[in-house]
C-alpha positions in Angstrom: 81.2 72.8 50.1 83.9 70.6 49.3 83.9 67.7 46.6 86.1 64.7 46.8 86.3 62.0 44.0 88.4 59.0 44.1 89.5 58.1 40.7 90.3 54.9 41.2 87.0 53.8 42.0 85.4 55.5 38.9 83.9 53.3 36.2 83.7 56.0 33.7 79.9 56.1 33.4 79.4 59.8 32.9 76.5 60.3 35.2 78.3 63.1 37.3 79.1 65.2 34.2 75.4 64.8 33.3 74.5 65.9 36.8 77.1 68.8 37.4 79.0 69.6 34.0 80.4 72.9 36.2 82.2 70.5 38.3 82.9 67.4 36.7 84.6 66.0 33.5 86.0 63.1 31.9 89.5 62.2 30.8 89.4 61.7 27.0 91.4 58.6 27.2 89.4 56.6 29.5 86.5 58.5 30.7 87.6 58.6 34.1 86.2 61.6 36.3 88.0 64.9 36.4 87.2 67.4 39.3 87.2 70.8 37.9 86.2 72.6 41.0 87.1 71.2 44.4 85.0 74.0 46.3 82.2 74.8 44.1 79.6 77.4 45.0 76.8 76.4 47.3 73.9 77.0 44.7 75.4 73.8 42.9 74.5 71.8 46.1 71.4 70.1 44.8 73.3 69.2 41.5 76.3 68.1 43.3 74.4 65.5 45.8 72.5 64.4 42.9 75.9 63.3 41.2 77.1 61.8 44.3 74.0 59.6 44.6 73.8 58.4 40.8 77.5 57.6 40.7 77.7 53.6 40.7 81.1 53.3 42.0 80.5 55.6 44.9 83.4 57.5 43.8 82.1 61.2 44.8 81.8 62.5 48.2 80.2 66.0 48.9 81.0 67.6 52.1 78.5 70.5 52.9 
């Protein structure tokens, strides 16, 4: 499983962090997404796909 984020598209809504705090965080200065784990374990797949779906900027891609 691989996660890709586009920080340039991110609008700092924080929905990804709420969905999968083990994988996403936000920069303190502007709230833009920070990817903590590019290759998270498969058991997080449900949370990661949820984060991808709720991202208002479509800045997250999850590849199974």
